[in-house]
Structure formats: C-alpha cells, structure tokens
C-alpha positions as a Markdown table, in Angstrom:
| # | Residue | x | y | z |
|---|---|---|---|---|
| 1 | Met | -63.1 | -16.0 | 4.2 |
| 2 | Leu | -61.9 | -12.4 | 5.2 |
| 3 | Lys | -63.6 | -13.1 | 8.4 |
| 4 | Asp | -61.6 | -16.4 | 9.0 |
| 5 | Phe | -58.4 | -14.6 | 8.0 |
| 6 | Lys | -59.2 | -11.8 | 10.4 |
| 7 | Ala | -59.7 | -14.1 | 13.1 |
| 8 | Phe | -56.3 | -16.1 | 12.5 |
| 9 | Ile | -54.5 | -13.1 | 12.2 |
| 10 | Ile | -55.8 | -11.4 | 15.4 |
| 11 | Arg | -55.0 | -14.8 | 17.6 |
| 12 | Gly | -52.3 | -14.2 | 19.9 |
| 13 | Asn | -49.6 | -17.0 | 18.5 |
| 14 | Val | -49.6 | -15.1 | 15.0 |
| 15 | Val | -48.9 | -11.8 | 16.6 |
| 16 | Asp | -46.4 | -13.2 | 19.0 |
| 17 | Leu | -44.8 | -14.8 | 16.1 |
| 18 | Ala | -44.5 | -11.4 | 14.2 |
| 19 | Val | -43.0 | -9.7 | 17.0 |
| 20 | Gly | -40.3 | -12.5 | 17.7 |
| 21 | Ile | -39.4 | -12.2 | 14.0 |
| 22 | Ile | -39.0 | -8.7 | 14.2 |
| 23 | Ile | -37.1 | -8.6 | 17.4 |
| 24 | Gly | -34.9 | -11.3 | 15.8 |
| 25 | Val | -34.4 | -9.4 | 12.9 |
| 26 | Ala | -33.1 | -6.4 | 14.9 |
| 27 | Phe | -31.1 | -8.5 | 17.2 |
| 28 | Gly | -29.3 | -10.2 | 14.1 |
| 29 | Ala | -28.5 | -6.5 | 12.8 |
| 30 | Ile | -26.8 | -5.8 | 16.3 |
| 31 | Val | -24.8 | -9.1 | 16.3 |
| 32 | Asn | -23.9 | -8.2 | 12.8 |
| 33 | Ser | -22.3 | -4.9 | 14.1 |
| 34 | Leu | -20.8 | -6.4 | 17.0 |
| 35 | Val | -18.9 | -8.9 | 15.1 |
| 36 | Lys | -18.2 | -6.5 | 11.9 |
| 37 | Asp | -17.3 | -3.5 | 14.2 |
| 38 | Val | -16.0 | -4.5 | 17.4 |
| 39 | Ile | -15.0 | -8.1 | 17.4 |
| 40 | Met | -13.2 | -8.5 | 14.1 |
| 41 | Pro | -11.0 | -5.6 | 13.7 |
| 42 | Pro | -8.7 | -6.5 | 16.9 |
| 43 | Ile | -8.8 | -9.9 | 15.5 |
| 44 | Gly | -7.6 | -8.5 | 12.2 |
| 45 | Leu | -5.4 | -6.4 | 13.8 |
| 46 | Ala | -3.7 | -9.0 | 15.8 |
| 47 | Leu | -3.3 | -11.2 | 12.6 |
| 48 | Gly | -1.7 | -8.5 | 10.7 |
| 49 | Lys | -4.4 | -6.0 | 9.5 |
| 50 | Val | -6.0 | -8.7 | 7.6 |
| 51 | Asp | -9.7 | -7.4 | 6.9 |
| 52 | Phe | -11.6 | -10.8 | 6.9 |
| 53 | Thr | -14.3 | -9.2 | 4.7 |
| 54 | Asn | -11.8 | -8.8 | 2.1 |
| 55 | Leu | -10.5 | -12.4 | 2.1 |
| 56 | Phe | -11.6 | -14.0 | -1.3 |
| 57 | Val | -10.3 | -16.2 | -4.0 |
| 58 | Val | -10.8 | -15.3 | -7.8 |
| 59 | Leu | -11.9 | -18.2 | -9.8 |
| 60 | Lys | -12.4 | -16.2 | -13.1 |
| 61 | Glu | -11.3 | -12.6 | -13.7 |
| 62 | Gly | -13.6 | -10.1 | -14.4 |
| 63 | Thr | -13.9 | -7.5 | -17.3 |
| 64 | Val | -10.9 | -5.6 | -15.4 |
| 65 | Ala | -7.9 | -8.0 | -14.9 |
| 66 | Gly | -6.8 | -8.3 | -11.4 |
| 67 | Pro | -5.4 | -8.4 | -8.7 |
| 68 | Tyr | -8.2 | -6.7 | -7.0 |
| 69 | Ala | -7.7 | -4.5 | -3.7 |
| 70 | Ser | -10.9 | -5.6 | -2.2 |
| 71 | Leu | -13.7 | -7.6 | -2.8 |
| 72 | Ala | -16.1 | -4.8 | -3.5 |
| 73 | Ala | -13.7 | -4.2 | -6.5 |
| 74 | Ala | -13.5 | -7.8 | -7.7 |
| 75 | Gln | -17.2 | -7.8 | -7.6 |
| 76 | Glu | -17.4 | -4.4 | -9.4 |
| 77 | Ala | -15.3 | -5.6 | -12.4 |
| 78 | Gly | -17.4 | -8.9 | -12.4 |
| 79 | Ala | -15.1 | -11.4 | -11.3 |
| 80 | Val | -16.2 | -14.7 | -9.9 |
| 81 | Ser | -14.7 | -15.5 | -6.6 |
| 82 | Ile | -15.1 | -17.4 | -3.3 |
| 83 | Asn | -15.5 | -15.2 | -0.5 |
| 84 | Tyr | -14.4 | -17.0 | 2.4 |
| 85 | Gly | -14.0 | -14.0 | 4.5 |
| 86 | Val | -17.6 | -13.1 | 4.6 |
| 87 | Phe | -18.0 | -16.8 | 5.3 |
| 88 | Ile | -15.6 | -16.6 | 8.4 |
| 89 | Asn | -17.7 | -13.4 | 9.5 |
| 90 | Thr | -21.1 | -15.3 | 9.1 |
| 91 | Ile | -20.0 | -18.0 | 11.3 |
| 92 | Ile | -18.7 | -15.8 | 14.0 |
| 93 | Asn | -22.2 | -14.2 | 13.5 |
| 94 | Phe | -24.1 | -17.3 | 14.2 |
| 95 | Leu | -21.8 | -18.5 | 17.1 |
| 96 | Ile | -22.3 | -15.3 | 18.9 |
| 97 | Leu | -25.9 | -15.4 | 18.0 |
| 98 | Ala | -26.2 | -18.9 | 19.2 |
| 99 | Ala | -24.5 | -18.4 | 22.5 |
| 100 | Val | -26.7 | -15.2 | 23.3 |
| 101 | Val | -29.8 | -17.5 | 22.4 |
| 102 | Phe | -28.7 | -20.4 | 24.4 |
| 103 | Phe | -27.6 | -18.4 | 27.6 |
| 104 | Phe | -30.4 | -15.8 | 27.7 |
| 105 | Val | -33.3 | -17.8 | 26.1 |
| 106 | Val | -33.0 | -21.5 | 26.2 |
| 107 | Arg | -31.1 | -22.2 | 29.4 |
| 108 | Pro | -33.4 | -19.6 | 31.6 |
| 109 | Ile | -36.6 | -21.3 | 30.2 |
| 110 | Ala | -35.1 | -24.9 | 30.8 |
| 111 | Lys | -34.2 | -23.7 | 34.3 |
| 112 | Met | -37.7 | -22.6 | 34.8 |
| 113 | His | -39.4 | -25.7 | 33.5 |
| 114 | Ala | -37.1 | -27.9 | 35.8 |
| 115 | Arg | -38.2 | -25.8 | 38.9 |
| 116 | Gln | -41.7 | -26.1 | 38.0 |
| 117 | Lys | -41.6 | -29.8 | 37.3 |
| 118 | Ala | -39.7 | -30.1 | 40.6 |
| 119 | Ala | -42.3 | -28.1 | 42.4 |
| 120 | Glu | -45.4 | -30.3 | 40.9 |
| 121 | Ala | -43.1 | -33.4 | 41.6 |
| 122 | Ala | -42.7 | -32.8 | 45.2 |
| 123 | Pro | -46.2 | -32.3 | 47.0 |
| 124 | Ala | -46.4 | -30.8 | 50.4 |
| 125 | Pro | -46.2 | -33.5 | 53.4 |
| 126 | Asp | -49.6 | -34.2 | 54.7 |
| 127 | Thr | -48.9 | -36.2 | 57.5 |
| 128 | Lys | -45.9 | -36.0 | 60.2 |
| 129 | Glu | -44.5 | -38.3 | 63.0 |
| 130 | Cys | -45.8 | -38.1 | 66.4 |
| 131 | Pro | -42.4 | -37.8 | 68.4 |
| 132 | Tyr | -43.5 | -40.1 | 71.3 |
| 133 | Cys | -45.1 | -43.1 | 69.7 |
| 134 | Tyr | -43.5 | -42.5 | 66.0 |
| 135 | Thr | -46.7 | -43.2 | 64.2 |
| 136 | Lys | -48.0 | -41.0 | 61.3 |
| 137 | Ile | -50.6 | -38.5 | 62.2 |
| 138 | Pro | -52.2 | -35.5 | 59.9 |
| 139 | Ile | -50.0 | -32.4 | 60.0 |
| 140 | Lys | -52.5 | -30.3 | 61.6 |
| 141 | Ala | -53.3 | -32.5 | 64.5 |
| 142 | Thr | -52.7 | -31.1 | 67.9 |
| 143 | Arg | -52.9 | -34.3 | 70.1 |
| 144 | Cys | -51.6 | -37.8 | 68.7 |
| 145 | Pro | -55.0 | -40.2 | 68.3 |
| 146 | Asn | -52.6 | -43.3 | 69.2 |
| 147 | Cys | -50.9 | -42.3 | 72.4 |
| 148 | Thr | -53.0 | -39.0 | 73.0 |
| 149 | Ser | -50.0 | -36.8 | 73.5 |
| 150 | Glu | -50.2 | -33.3 | 73.3 |
| 151 | Leu | -48.5 | -32.0 | 70.2 |
| 152 | Lys | -48.9 | -28.2 | 70.6 |
| 153 | Ser | -45.1 | -27.4 | 71.0 |
| 154 | Ile | -44.0 | -29.8 | 68.2 |
| 155 | Lys | -44.0 | -27.8 | 64.8 |
| 156 | Gly | -45.0 | -30.2 | 61.7 |
C-alpha cells in the first residue's frame, strides 16, 4: 500500500498540481496586496476617504454599544455585522485575478492550441502545377511527365 502511495505521489501530475497550488496561493497574496494597498486607497480617496474594509452594517450590537469606529472594533465588541466592504474588496480581488489568469494563461494557451491545430490541418502540398501544360506534377519534379518541359528554373 505504501509503495502504491509513493508511486502516486511521485507521478508528474501530482507534483505539477502541488506546484500550481503553491504558486496560486502566492499569487493570490500578491493580488490581495495589490487590491488592498495599491488600488483601493486611491478609490477610497476619490470617494471621500472611504476605507472599504471598514464598510459594514451592524445587525446586533456587541457587549460594548456602538457606533464602532472600525470593523475590527465592532468584531472585538462581539457585534454581528454584514461586512460589505470586505465583500467589495474580495470581488475586486477576484476580477483582477480572473483577468490576469485569462490574459496571461488561458488566452496564450488557446492561441498556441489554435496555431497547432492550424499547422496540423494544413499539410504541406505534395504537388505543383506545370506552368506549361497546367497539369499536377510531384513537387520535386524537375521535368513535367506530360509535356516534358524542363522545370529547373520554376520553384514549387
């Protein structure tokens, strides 16, 4: 049983999947930082110094009565809240991540597959037309078998 498990783990697909997950998690952290530290501050400033992470609606007050200065203060007091600002940040994270994956992973792979299919679909021609009698002849022919014209100067 251990031998089979070891063979399964060592297979290339499992290792590739593990590497992909690790890189994905690291990339997710980069996107989170991009949204939180680079994109949202100017948007918040443009909207009147709004910090999206502190946009919330209190459904039930906590042990300490509100109003709460921040989401962290509300959560610390035990308040039940709908954190729509965090949700907005998560949506922006997703949209950026989806755009990056689409433009840098999915689209190049689709183009590569399209080129590969086009190359497979259009085989190289194996015949050419004689410029004198217009019959089809092998591409490597140097003399037409029908009219016996010499084709040395003609490139196929």
